[in-house]
RODO-2510 file (C-alpha; in nm, 4 decimals, decimal comma):
residues 277
     n   res          X          Y          Z
     1     m    -0,0320     0,0099    -0,0265
     2     v     0,2919     0,2258     0,0875
     3     r     0,4755     0,1616    -0,2098
     4     a     0,1488     0,1811    -0,4663
     5     l     0,1118     0,5117    -0,3418
     6     f     0,4658     0,6361    -0,3329
     7     f     0,4349     0,6624    -0,6844
     8     l     0,0763     0,7105    -0,7459
     9     l     0,3018     1,0390    -0,5893
    10     i     0,6259     1,0278    -0,8296
    11     l     0,3693     1,0014    -1,1186
    12     a     0,1333     1,2674    -1,0171
    13     s     0,4694     1,4882    -0,9194
    14     l     0,6003     1,4001    -1,3303
    15     a     0,2287     1,4889    -1,4307
    16     s     0,2693     1,7944    -1,2204
    17     a     0,5224     1,9660    -1,5651
    18     r     0,5122     2,0328    -1,8799
    19     t     0,7574     2,0615    -2,1719
    20     l     0,7893     2,2677    -2,4838
    21     r     1,0357     2,1493    -2,6663
    22     d     1,3647     2,2682    -2,9614
    23     l     1,3259     2,6080    -2,8697
    24     p     1,5157     2,7558    -3,0783
    25     y     1,7641     3,0806    -2,9367
    26     a     2,0021     3,2099    -3,1798
    27     g     1,7132     3,3218    -3,3844
    28     k     1,5795     3,2087    -3,6915
    29     k     1,8914     3,1023    -3,8801
    30     s     1,9509     2,9012    -3,5724
    31     h     2,1891     2,5878    -3,5934
    32     p     1,9926     2,2512    -3,5500
    33     y     2,2110     2,2019    -3,1968
    34     q     2,1389     2,5770    -3,0880
    35     k     1,8013     2,5153    -2,8764
    36     l     1,6840     2,4643    -2,5588
    37     d     1,4180     2,2715    -2,4524
    38     l     1,1628     2,4416    -2,0956
    39     y     1,0252     2,2101    -1,8188
    40     l     0,7365     2,4333    -1,6817
    41     p     0,5034     2,3911    -1,3644
    42     d     0,1304     2,3762    -1,5193
    43     q     0,0382     2,5381    -1,2146
    44     p    -0,0076     2,9044    -1,2748
    45     s     0,2592     3,0915    -1,0443
    46     k     0,1688     3,4447    -0,8533
    47     k     0,5421     3,5355    -0,7997
    48     a     0,7385     3,4737    -1,1529
    49     r     0,9968     3,1362    -1,1322
    50     p     1,3153     3,1369    -1,0875
    51     v     1,4849     2,9460    -1,3899
    52     f     1,7426     2,6652    -1,3669
    53     i     1,9633     2,6396    -1,7129
    54     l     2,1003     2,2930    -1,7703
    55     i     2,4250     2,2734    -1,9329
    56     h     2,4715     1,8527    -2,0910
    57     g     2,8965     1,7466    -2,0376
    58     g     3,0075     1,5112    -2,2913
    59     g     3,3494     1,6067    -2,3219
    60     w     3,2579     1,9061    -2,5202
    61     s     3,2111     1,7033    -2,8416
    62     m     2,9167     1,4565    -2,7851
    63     g     2,5559     1,4546    -2,5680
    64     d     2,2127     1,5831    -2,5672
    65     k     2,0328     1,8426    -2,3422
    66     s     1,6959     1,5433    -2,3495
    67     n     1,9054     1,2866    -2,2646
    68     k     1,6990     1,0996    -1,9715
    69     h     1,9842     1,0422    -1,6882
    70     f     2,1187     1,4064    -1,7815
    71     v     1,7202     1,6095    -1,7142
    72     e     1,6402     1,3484    -1,4954
    73     p     1,5621     1,3509    -1,1464
    74     k     1,6770     1,7006    -1,1280
    75     t     1,4406     1,8199    -1,3902
    76     s     1,1484     1,7315    -1,1643
    77     w     1,2916     1,8051    -0,7923
    78     l     1,3386     2,1747    -0,9381
    79     v     1,0431     2,1840    -1,1180
    80     d     0,8299     2,0531    -0,8077
    81     g     1,0534     2,2921    -0,5923
    82     g     0,9418     2,5996    -0,7738
    83     y     1,1556     2,6448    -1,1024
    84     i     1,1570     2,6357    -1,4061
    85     v     1,4212     2,4816    -1,5685
    86     a     1,6256     2,4846    -1,9584
    87     s     1,7851     2,1671    -2,1036
    88     v     2,0282     2,3174    -2,3590
    89     n     2,2178     2,2101    -2,6369
    90     y     2,5175     2,3929    -2,8067
    91     r     2,7173     2,2899    -3,1056
    92     l     3,0058     2,0272    -3,0248
    93     a     3,3810     1,9789    -3,0944
    94     p     3,5441     1,9454    -3,3334
    95     t     3,3108     2,1244    -3,5537
    96     a     3,2773     2,4005    -3,3401
    97     k     3,5811     2,4989    -3,1159
    98     h     3,6064     2,7766    -2,8652
    99     p     3,4449     3,0623    -2,8248
   100     k     3,1530     2,9192    -3,0112
   101     q     3,0398     2,6419    -2,6968
   102     v     3,0230     2,9261    -2,5007
   103     e     2,9057     3,1878    -2,7021
   104     d     2,5944     2,9725    -2,7843
   105     v     2,5202     2,8964    -2,3769
   106     l     2,5511     3,2673    -2,3106
   107     r     2,3307     3,3205    -2,6355
   108     s     2,0463     3,0779    -2,4693
   109     i     2,1323     3,2754    -2,1128
   110     t     1,9699     3,6048    -2,3598
   111     w     1,7331     3,4381    -2,4804
   112     i     1,5877     3,3525    -2,1382
   113     q     1,5968     3,6676    -1,9637
   114     k     1,3775     3,7961    -2,2899
   115     h     1,1206     3,5626    -2,3460
   116     i     1,1337     3,3551    -2,0033
   117     a     0,8144     3,5875    -1,8570
   118     r     0,5681     3,5507    -2,0549
   119     h     0,6135     3,1836    -1,9919
   120     g     0,5941     3,2772    -1,5840
   121     g     0,9478     3,2908    -1,5271
   122     d     1,1716     3,5730    -1,3920
   123     p     1,4800     3,7160    -1,6123
   124     q     1,5914     3,8359    -1,2893
   125     r     1,6979     3,4631    -1,0857
   126     i     1,8598     3,2551    -1,2991
   127     y     2,1016     2,9732    -1,1690
   128     l     2,3603     2,7202    -1,4018
   129     l     2,3918     2,3413    -1,3760
   130     g     2,6185     2,1605    -1,5702
   131     h     2,7974     1,8054    -1,5112
   132     s     3,1538     1,7583    -1,6704
   133     a     3,2329     1,9617    -1,9417
   134     g     2,9353     2,1347    -1,9186
   135     a     3,0584     2,2557    -1,5462
   136     h     3,3286     2,3835    -1,7300
   137     l     3,0662     2,5949    -2,0143
   138     a     2,8532     2,6930    -1,6746
   139     a     3,1451     2,8492    -1,4994
   140     l     3,2904     3,0308    -1,8606
   141     a     2,9809     3,1582    -1,8972
   142     a     2,9211     3,2593    -1,5573
   143     v     3,2503     3,4899    -1,5224
   144     d     3,3109     3,6231    -1,8581
   145     s     3,2115     3,9921    -1,8518
   146     a     3,3476     4,1043    -2,1440
   147     r     3,1362     3,8131    -2,2978
   148     q     2,8180     3,8562    -2,1358
   149     k     2,7979     4,2353    -2,2233
   150     t     2,8845     4,1037    -2,6308
   151     a     2,5986     3,9166    -2,5649
   152     g     2,3520     4,1398    -2,3766
   153     i     2,3434     3,9609    -2,0442
   154     d     2,2350     4,1126    -1,6948
   155     p     2,5735     3,9784    -1,5008
   156     a     2,3438     4,0664    -1,1888
   157     a     2,0635     3,7984    -1,3153
   158     i     2,2575     3,5387    -1,3165
   159     r     2,2271     3,4220    -0,9136
   160     g     2,3688     3,1242    -0,8483
   161     v     2,6067     2,8293    -1,0188
   162     v     2,5753     2,4886    -0,9312
   163     l     2,8887     2,2847    -1,0929
   164     l     2,8943     1,8991    -1,0866
   165     d     3,2259     1,7385    -1,1874
   166     g     3,4179     1,9469    -1,4236
   167     a     3,8139     1,9364    -1,4544
   168     g     3,8216     2,1966    -1,7138
   169     y     3,8826     2,5057    -1,5307
   170     d     4,2202     2,5869    -1,6153
   171     i     4,2617     2,4335    -1,9371
   172     t     4,6218     2,5774    -1,9837
   173     r     4,6693     2,3411    -1,6408
   174     q     4,5249     2,0533    -1,6814
   175     y     4,6712     2,0035    -2,1149
   176     p     4,9843     1,9455    -2,0418
   177     a     4,9429     1,6826    -1,7749
   178     l     4,7228     1,4910    -2,0580
   179     r     4,9270     1,2007    -2,1879
   180     e     5,0726     1,2905    -2,4556
   181     g     4,8549     1,1586    -2,7599
   182     g     4,5949     1,0217    -2,5346
   183     a     4,2189     1,0247    -2,5805
   184     m     4,1792     1,3104    -2,3120
   185     q     4,4292     1,5153    -2,4958
   186     k     4,2908     1,4842    -2,8311
   187     m     3,9461     1,5813    -2,6543
   188     y     4,0878     1,8681    -2,5598
   189     r     4,2963     1,9976    -2,8100
   190     h     3,8927     1,9396    -3,0282
   191     a     3,7813     2,2221    -2,8512
   192     f     3,9779     2,4681    -2,7219
   193     t     4,2843     2,4373    -3,0063
   194     d     4,6582     2,3270    -2,8715
   195     d     4,7228     2,6894    -2,8512
   196     p     4,7771     2,8308    -2,5304
   197     t     4,6732     3,1656    -2,5349
   198     t     4,3243     3,0074    -2,6779
   199     q     4,3660     2,7812    -2,3696
   200     r     4,3796     3,0357    -2,1763
   201     d     4,0930     3,2253    -2,2488
   202     a     3,8973     2,9552    -2,2684
   203     s     3,9646     2,8912    -1,8630
   204     p     3,7129     2,9953    -1,6663
   205     v     3,9641     3,0548    -1,3905
   206     h     4,2014     3,3077    -1,6127
   207     r     3,8409     3,4985    -1,7023
   208     v     3,7182     3,5846    -1,2773
   209     t     3,6131     3,9359    -1,1797
   210     a     3,4339     4,0928    -0,8666
   211     k     3,1153     4,0510    -1,0427
   212     a     3,1135     3,6944    -1,0434
   213     p     2,7770     3,5170    -0,8706
   214     p     2,8345     3,2520    -0,5998
   215     f     2,9532     2,9771    -0,6890
   216     l     2,8913     2,5726    -0,5253
   217     i     3,1557     2,3472    -0,7367
   218     l     3,1032     1,9542    -0,6695
   219     h     3,3304     1,7102    -0,7872
   220     v     3,4143     1,3211    -0,7391
   221     a     3,6195     1,2687    -0,3981
   222     r     3,8883     1,0131    -0,5741
   223     r     3,9372     1,2469    -0,8864
   224     a     4,2710     1,3912    -0,8616
   225     d     4,2414     1,7021    -1,1416
   226     s     3,9121     1,7394    -1,0351
   227     r     3,9633     1,8006    -0,7160
   228     l     4,2776     1,9964    -0,7958
   229     q     4,0806     2,2283    -1,1069
   230     s     3,7678     2,2834    -0,8805
   231     n     3,9553     2,4087    -0,5514
   232     l     4,1666     2,6422    -0,8409
   233     l     3,8539     2,7887    -0,9158
   234     a     3,7466     2,8828    -0,5925
   235     t     4,0656     3,0315    -0,4675
   236     a     3,9967     3,2062    -0,8073
   237     l     3,6124     3,3525    -0,6495
   238     r     3,7784     3,4244    -0,3152
   239     e     4,0747     3,5901    -0,4560
   240     e     3,7996     3,8411    -0,6524
   241     g     3,6094     3,8525    -0,3810
   242     g     3,3259     3,6348    -0,4599
   243     k     3,1808     3,3579    -0,2475
   244     a     3,2759     2,9688    -0,3592
   245     k     3,1998     2,6277    -0,1675
   246     v     3,4065     2,3403    -0,2822
   247     l     3,2835     1,9798    -0,2107
   248     a     3,3815     1,6470    -0,2159
   249     v     3,1539     1,3268    -0,2624
   250     d     3,1652     1,0118    -0,2933
   251     k     3,0580     0,9593    -0,5939
   252     t     3,1661     0,8338    -0,9396
   253     h     3,1916     1,1051    -1,2739
   254     a     2,8227     0,9069    -1,3868
   255     t     2,5816     0,9090    -1,0233
   256     i     2,7221     1,2719    -0,9231
   257     n     2,4674     1,3781    -1,2409
   258     a     2,2442     1,0643    -1,2018
   259     d     2,1613     1,0919    -0,8626
   260     c     2,1276     1,4640    -0,8604
   261     g     1,8010     1,5433    -0,7894
   262     k     1,7141     1,2378    -0,5963
   263     k     1,5932     1,2630    -0,2093
   264     g     1,8382     1,2445     0,0837
   265     d     2,1547     1,2529    -0,2031
   266     p     2,4049     1,4696    -0,0421
   267     v     2,4555     1,6610    -0,3627
   268     t     2,0883     1,7318    -0,4051
   269     n     2,1315     1,8246    -0,0114
   270     a     2,4136     2,0489    -0,0713
   271     i     2,2406     2,2314    -0,3778
   272     s     1,8855     2,2834    -0,1522
   273     a     2,1587     2,4369     0,1173
   274     f     2,3218     2,6314    -0,1611
   275     l     1,9714     2,7788    -0,3063
   276     a     1,8708     2,8325     0,0189
   277     r     2,1605     3,0624     0,1739
***
């Protein structure tokens, strides 16, 4: 009886949201990957809802905004918690190299700021959440004030950033440490070339300004490069007067993402505390 009631509550929760898919965020000539999905509560609210923008991982060269292992259960959890969720795609490497991918993420934020009010959202309360390569892009989009200005973004509208196990926050340090000719080095080269100037421009650590929003940076406890890179970013943010919390979790690179949104999950609890600050 208890189990049946639990599943009925889950189904009711999933039924409480509606989805608008494949909305182009870069105008009429949007590339097929320059689209986003909106997850909206069915019930209207008198108060505009804050917005979470989700940025998928995949080594900058694969992944999709509608992958169920990325959007769930975090999307249902956030929508049930009173948020609107936007899951975004972006052009992929090696065809799209830096800065095209972060420019796409910034275009999606611009679209949200211009259009989310008609869907009941608050354009002045936006949060970013990225996993893996998406964590890098979320961080870079949140701190790159020059590109924010070009995109027409109000930086004050980005209220917080949640990063799940990224390791590309300082590419100038990460790239030389990768095995020469290995798959990881190839992945970074396809996205950021082997030019140190380009790699530095793509590194959130080197783009931080005093305008950066608060960060919650989570990483897998046993992953040394993610731990190092997470702390480098937090240090850079704090040195500019920003707020950053780093939290190591006993998970894998996959489960830190897949479990996000589950009741009792330490990542979910940490994000809840971050949002309630």
